C-alpha positions as CSV (number, residue, x, y, z in Angstrom):
1,M,-1.8,-8.2,-46.0
2,G,-2.9,-6.0,-43.2
3,S,-0.1,-5.4,-40.7
4,L,1.2,-3.0,-38.2
5,T,3.9,-0.7,-39.4
6,C,6.3,1.3,-37.3
7,V,5.8,5.0,-37.8
8,T,9.2,6.6,-38.2
9,T,8.5,9.7,-40.2
10,V,10.4,12.8,-39.2
11,G,7.2,14.9,-39.5
12,L,5.3,12.8,-36.9
13,I,8.3,12.9,-34.5
14,A,8.7,16.7,-35.0
15,T,5.0,17.3,-34.5
16,A,5.0,15.3,-31.3
17,L,8.0,17.2,-29.9
18,S,6.7,20.6,-30.8
19,S,3.2,19.9,-29.6
20,F,4.3,18.7,-26.2
21,A,7.4,20.7,-25.5
22,D,5.2,23.0,-23.4
23,A,3.1,20.1,-21.8
24,A,1.9,20.9,-18.3
25,P,3.6,19.1,-15.4
26,L,1.9,15.8,-14.7
27,E,0.6,17.0,-11.3
28,K,-1.5,19.7,-13.1
29,F,-3.2,16.9,-15.2
30,A,-4.0,14.5,-12.4
31,P,-2.6,13.5,-9.0
32,F,-0.3,10.6,-10.1
33,P,1.7,9.4,-7.1
34,K,5.3,10.4,-6.7
35,P,7.7,7.5,-7.4
36,E,8.7,5.3,-4.5
37,D,12.3,4.9,-3.4
38,G,14.3,3.0,-6.0
39,F,11.8,3.9,-8.8
40,T,11.4,6.7,-11.4
41,R,8.2,8.1,-13.0
42,Q,8.6,8.4,-16.7
43,V,5.9,10.1,-18.9
44,I,5.0,9.9,-22.6
45,H,2.9,12.6,-24.2
46,L,1.5,11.5,-27.6
47,A,0.7,13.8,-30.5
48,P,-3.0,13.9,-31.6
49,Q,-3.8,11.8,-34.6
50,T,-6.9,11.9,-36.8
51,R,-7.6,8.1,-36.5
52,E,-6.0,7.1,-33.2
53,D,-7.7,3.7,-33.3
54,S,-5.2,2.9,-36.2
55,F,-2.2,3.4,-33.9
56,Q,-0.6,1.5,-31.0
57,V,2.3,2.4,-28.7
58,E,5.0,-0.1,-27.9
59,I,6.7,0.6,-24.5
60,L,10.4,-0.3,-24.7
61,A,11.7,-0.4,-21.2
62,G,15.3,-1.5,-20.8
63,K,18.9,-0.8,-19.9
64,T,22.0,0.1,-21.9
65,L,24.4,-2.8,-21.4
66,T,27.7,-4.1,-22.8
67,V,26.7,-6.8,-25.3
68,D,28.3,-9.2,-27.8
69,C,26.8,-10.7,-31.0
70,N,24.2,-12.6,-29.0
71,R,20.6,-11.5,-28.7
72,Q,20.1,-10.0,-25.3
73,R,16.7,-9.6,-23.5
74,L,15.6,-8.6,-20.0
75,G,12.4,-10.1,-18.5
76,G,9.5,-8.3,-16.8
77,M,5.8,-7.6,-16.8
78,L,4.3,-4.1,-17.3
79,E,1.2,-4.0,-15.0
80,E,-1.7,-1.6,-15.6
81,K,-2.9,0.1,-12.5
82,N,-5.8,2.6,-11.9
83,L,-5.4,6.1,-10.5
84,E,-8.1,5.8,-7.8
85,G,-10.9,8.4,-8.1
86,W,-9.8,9.4,-11.6
87,G,-10.0,6.1,-13.6
88,Y,-6.8,6.9,-15.5
89,P,-4.4,4.1,-16.2
90,F,-0.7,4.1,-15.3
91,Y,1.8,1.3,-15.6
92,R,4.4,-0.2,-13.3
93,L,7.4,-2.4,-14.1
94,E,8.0,-3.9,-10.7
95,T,11.0,-6.2,-11.4
96,V,13.4,-6.6,-14.2
97,I,15.3,-9.9,-14.5
98,G,18.2,-10.9,-16.6
99,P,19.8,-10.3,-18.9
100,M,19.1,-13.5,-20.8
101,S,21.0,-14.2,-24.0
102,T,21.4,-16.6,-26.9
103,Q,24.5,-18.7,-26.6
104,M,26.1,-18.3,-30.0
105,A,29.9,-18.2,-30.3
106,C,31.0,-14.7,-31.3
107,P,34.1,-15.2,-33.4
108,D,35.2,-11.5,-33.4
109,G,34.8,-11.1,-29.6
110,E,33.6,-7.6,-30.2
111,R,31.5,-6.0,-27.4
112,K,29.5,-2.7,-27.6
113,Q,27.0,-0.7,-25.6
114,D,23.4,-1.3,-26.7
115,F,19.9,-0.8,-25.4
116,V,18.6,-4.1,-24.2
117,P,14.7,-4.2,-23.9
118,V,12.5,-5.9,-21.4
119,V,10.2,-8.4,-23.1
120,G,7.1,-9.7,-21.5
121,D,3.4,-9.0,-21.1
122,G,1.7,-5.6,-21.5
123,F,4.1,-3.7,-23.7
124,M,1.7,-2.8,-26.5
125,L,-0.8,-0.1,-25.6
126,R,-3.8,1.6,-27.2
127,Y,-2.9,5.0,-28.6
128,N,-4.6,7.9,-26.8
129,S,-3.2,11.4,-27.1
130,K,-5.7,12.7,-24.5
131,L,-3.9,10.9,-21.6
132,P,-0.2,10.8,-20.8
133,I,1.3,7.3,-20.5
134,V,2.8,7.2,-17.0
135,V,5.3,4.4,-16.3
136,Y,6.9,3.7,-12.9
137,A,10.1,1.7,-13.4
138,P,13.2,0.8,-11.3
139,K,15.8,3.7,-11.3
140,D,18.2,1.8,-13.6
141,V,15.5,1.3,-16.3
142,E,15.0,3.7,-19.2
143,V,11.6,3.9,-20.8
144,R,11.4,4.5,-24.6
145,Y,8.5,4.0,-26.9
146,R,7.7,3.4,-30.5
147,V,4.5,4.3,-32.4
148,W,2.9,1.6,-34.7
149,S,0.3,2.3,-37.3
150,A,-2.1,-0.1,-39.2
151,S,-1.9,-0.4,-42.9
152,E,-4.5,1.4,-45.0
153,T,-5.0,-1.8,-47.0
154,V,-7.3,-4.4,-45.6
155,E,-7.1,-7.9,-47.2
156,K,-9.9,-10.4,-47.4
157,A,-9.3,-14.0,-46.2
158,V,-9.9,-16.8,-48.7
159,Q,-12.3,-19.7,-47.8
160,E,-10.6,-23.0,-48.4
């Protein structure tokens, strides 16, 4: 079946890091606004791919929290904005709510530090290495990302 696969190869990650270690400051690319009080501006530079339409970027905004065995999530919505006069998109995570949790009993009572993501609308983006992904988020929110790729195999549906 055709599906998205998370790209976790060391080569891709190493290529992304070496290609963009010398990336120009964001202001040299376009006049993205400075973050407002209480917010940070976090930027993702993607490595060029031969078939970028076969990739997507998942934005993983969240916080490192002390958690137990329950599944923890934060809520929020990533809004796409437009850099006026340039037409470039940027993203804003206005409010983060939670955490929300399942309510299972945790027999061992063990607690640990873990990254708890914000789940909501707008967190899967089109892959485009020509533009940085600029995210404005509250100061206590960390922005991470994951690259997904489409399978080379395309299956045909059966008429029934």
